[in-house]
N, C-alpha and C positions, 0 to 999 in steps of 0.2 A: 402372685403379687397383688397389691391393693389395686382395685379398680376405681376410676374416677366416679364420683357420685353424681357429677353433673349439676350440683346445686350449690357450688361454692358461692358464698356471699360476695356481692359486688359492693365495694365501699366507695363512697364519694370522697374525693380528695379536695382539699381547700387551699392549695398553695400554688405559687408560681416559682419556677426555676429562673433565677436572674441570669445566670450564665454558668458555663463549665470552664474548667481549666484542665489541661492535660500535660503530661511529660513522658517522654521515652528516652532511654539512654542512647549513646552514640553507637555502641557496638552492635553490628548486625550479625545474626547467626543464620547462615544458609542451611536450611534443614536437610536438604539433599546431601550436601557435603559432609555434614556432621554424622548423618545416619548411614551413609553408604557402606562404610566398613562393617558396621554391625549387620546390616541386611545381607551383605555378601557372605559373611560368615554363617548366617542362619539360613542361607538360600531362600530369602524372601524377596518379594517384588517391591522394591522401594518406590517405584513410580506409581504403582497401584495404591500403596499406602498413602502417599502424598495426595493423590487424587481424592481418596476417601476423606482424609482429614481436612484437606484444603490448605494446609500450612506450607507455604513456600519458604518463608523466613520469619524470624522473630528477633526480639532484642534482648540483650543481656546487660545488666548494670555491673559496674566494677564492685568487687567485694568491699571496697572502702566506702561505698555509697550505702547509707543505711535507709531503711524504710522511712524514717523521719526526714532525711534529706529529700527523698523522692516526693513525699507528701508536701514538703515546703515548696519544691519546684512547681508542683501542680497548682498550689495556692497562689504563687506569684504570677503564674500565667493567668489564672482566674481573675486576680485583682488588677491585671493590666488590660483587661478587655475594655472596649469603648464605653460600655454601660456600667462598668464597675469602678472606673478610675477615681470617681469622686466619693466612693464609699470608704469610710475610714475603717481600718481593720478592727478597731476597738468597738465598732458597732455590732460586731458578731457576739451574740450572747450564748450560743450553743455550738459546740464542736463535737461531731460524731465521727470517730475514726472507725471505718468499717472495712475490715480486711482479714484475710487469712494470715498475712505476714505482719507480725507485731514486733516492737522493739524488745520487749521482755514481758515476763509474767506480771510484774507490777513495777512502777505505776502504769497507768494506761498510756498508750501512745498518744491519745487525744490530749491529755494534760501536758505531755512533753511538747506536742505541737503548739498548744496554747502558749506555753512559755517561750518557745522559739519565735512565735509571731508577735510577742510582746503584749498579749492580752492579759490584763491583771486578773479579771474575774469573768468566769463563764461556766456554763453547765456542760462539762466535758466528760465523755466516756467512750469506751470502745464497744463495738458490735462485731461479732465474728460468726458468720454462718456460711462458710465455704464461698462459692461463686455468687451467692445471693446477698452477700454482706452489704454491698453498697445500696442495693434496692431496699433491703430491710432498714438501713440507715435513713433512706429517703422517706420511707413510710413512717418511721418514728418521728422524723423532723416534721412531717405533715401533721401528725397527731399533736405534737407539742405546740406547734403554731396555732392549730385549730382551737386548742383549749386555752390559748392566751399565755402559755408558759414560756414561749419564745417568740422573738420578733424577727431575728435574722440568724438562720442556722447554716453552719458550714458542714458539709458531708464530704469526707475525704477517704480515699483508698490508695494504698501503694502495695504492689505485689512483686516479689522476687521469685517468680515461678521458674525462671531459667535455672536457678540453683537446684530446684526439685527435679527438673529434667535431667540435669547432670548426674545427680545422685541415682536417679532411676536408670539412666544409661549405664552407669558404672555397675549397678547391681545385675543388669542383664549380661554385660560383658564378663563379669566375674562369676557367672552362673549361679548367682545368689537369688535370682528372680527370672521370670520368663515373660510370657505375653501379658501378664497382669500389670506390667509396668509400662507397656507401650503407649497408653493414652497420655502419660505424663510427658512424653517426648514432644508434645505440641506447646508446652508452657513457655511463656515469655514474660518480660518485665515491663512495668509501666505504672503510671499513677494518674489519678483523676480526682477532681474536686468540683463541688457545686455549691452555689449559694441559694438558699431557699427562704422565701418570705411569704407573707400572707398575700392573697390575691388582690386585696385592696390597699396594699402598702404603697409608700411613696417611691419605691424602687422600680426602675424600668426593667422589665423582664423580657425573656425571649420565648418562654415555654410555660404553658399552663398544665398543671398536673390535675387531670379530671377525675380519674377513678382507677381502682385496682382490685384484683383478686389475690388471695394468698392461701396456700395450702402446703402441707407436708405429708409425705407418704412414708411412714416409718418402716415399712417392709423392705425398703431399699437402704436402710441405715448403714449397713456394712458393705455396700457395693462399691464404695470408693473411699479409701482410708489413707490418711497422711499423718503419721505420728508426730512429725515436726517438719519444718521447712528445710531441715538438714538431713532428711531421710527420703528414701524412695516413696513414691505414691503408687498404691496398688488399686487397680480398678477392674471390676467385672464389667467389661465394656458391653457385652450382650445384654446384661440386666439393666445397665444405665440407659442403653438405647431403647429397650422395651419400655422402661419407666418414663422416659422423656416423651416418647411418641404416644404412649397410652394416655398421658395426663395433660400435656400442655395444649395440644390442639383443641380439645373440648373446652378447656378453661378459657382459651382466647375467644372461641366462638361464643361462649356464654357472656363474656364481658362485652363483646361487640353487640350482641343481641339486646342485652340489658340497656345499653346506651342508645339503642335505636339506630345504630350505625349499620351500614352494609359493608361487606368486605371490600367492595370497590371504592368506598368512601376513604379508605386508608391510603394516604399518600406515600407513606413509607413504613416498613416494619423493621424493627431492630431486634434480632434474636440474640440469645447468648451465643458467644463465639466458641463453642466447644468442638464442633465437628461439622464439616460441610455436608456429610451424609445425613446427619440429624437435621440440619437446616433444610436441605432439599426435600427430605421425606416429610418433614413437618409442613412445609409450604404446600406440598402436593395434597396433604390431608385437609388443609383449610382452604385450598383453592386460591392461593395467592402467588403472583408471579415473582420469580427470583430477580427480575429486572428492577423491581421496586423495593427490593430488600437490601438494606445496608450491611455490607460484609467487610470486616477488617481482619478477619481470621487469616487470610492469605498472606498479608504483609506484616502482621504483628503477633500472630499466634493467639493462643488462648491466654489472656491476661487475668483469668479468674474474675474476681469481683470488679476489676477495673474495666472489663470488656464492655459492659452495657453503657456506663457513662462516657467512656472513650469513644464508642461507636456513635452514640447520640451527638457528641460534640463534633465528630467528623461530618456527620450528616448535616448539622446546622451550619457548620463553617463552609462546607464545600458544595453541597447540593442546594442550599438556600431555599428550602420550601417556603411557599408564600404564606402570609398570615392567614390563619384559619385552617391550615393544613392539619389533618388528623394523623397522628403517629401512634403506632402500637408497639409495645415492647413485650417480648416473650423471654422472661428471665427464669433461670433455675440453677440449682446448685446441689452438690452432693447431700444425700440425706434420705430421700430426695425432697427438696423444697422447691415450690414454684410460685411465681408472682407474675401476673399479666397486668400491664400498665396501659392506660389510655391518656394521651397527651394531645395538646393542640398548640400550634405555633402562634405566637402573639404578634 
């Protein structure tokens, strides 16, 4: 497999995140209850599997709720935050819908959301890159704002991963698939949104986006595949584990070193919520304590592209890090693609 070069460029970011909005459905899926019959029939240790993945429960949206509905819920939560209530929705000039789950092949879900929000004119488009979709959307928004092509960008993601989990579970039960579908059994539903502006804008923000790295390793291109969100997802878990742990720790160390930060300077680390085993092994590699790591995987499952913004929002809402606190994000998605982000609380 590809080895990290250790010289990924660190790019300066030029934007502020005004705030996040999130949404999860009402239906809670107890992972142990759902999976127990399967694991009993296969003579597998369910407790051991749950301990490795870290997923105790996740959420499922009703079939009548579309990704567009979910995205709108997240945007409504975003626009009802204390520092966003006075921002008119029509001030948004860019909408980036960044997700695996889309409404249809065309038009873009972003334009459908634009219409739903009542915005007559905007630069709207979709970005889809597995679990890294939202982070890629954030990086694109940063670029558009830095070059003066956007003033206020909305990045949104909605994922119906529970549907993929159900299809994967059915495939295993019907003997149409085996262990390659097990990783999909951690997927859950949710939505997240963020407003992004220039660092010198008139908007009151909560988070400064300082810098990032970005890389893709094509040797892992076929290690996790999902033909559509109505089909099972098949994963070479061993290869994905090896790819994640070979690449993201050195990339994160490089980002921190370039910024002149020490690992102890980081108040909180937000990893992609794919597997507790990957999170714990990665933390050990970079020498960072799990006590300072924000984890939502246990209660919400792997929400794919929603996981990073959702977890960042939970960190800012509930842990309330002080202004000036440094936050690191370790994001990755099937492909494999990686992005390490450096942020500071304002």
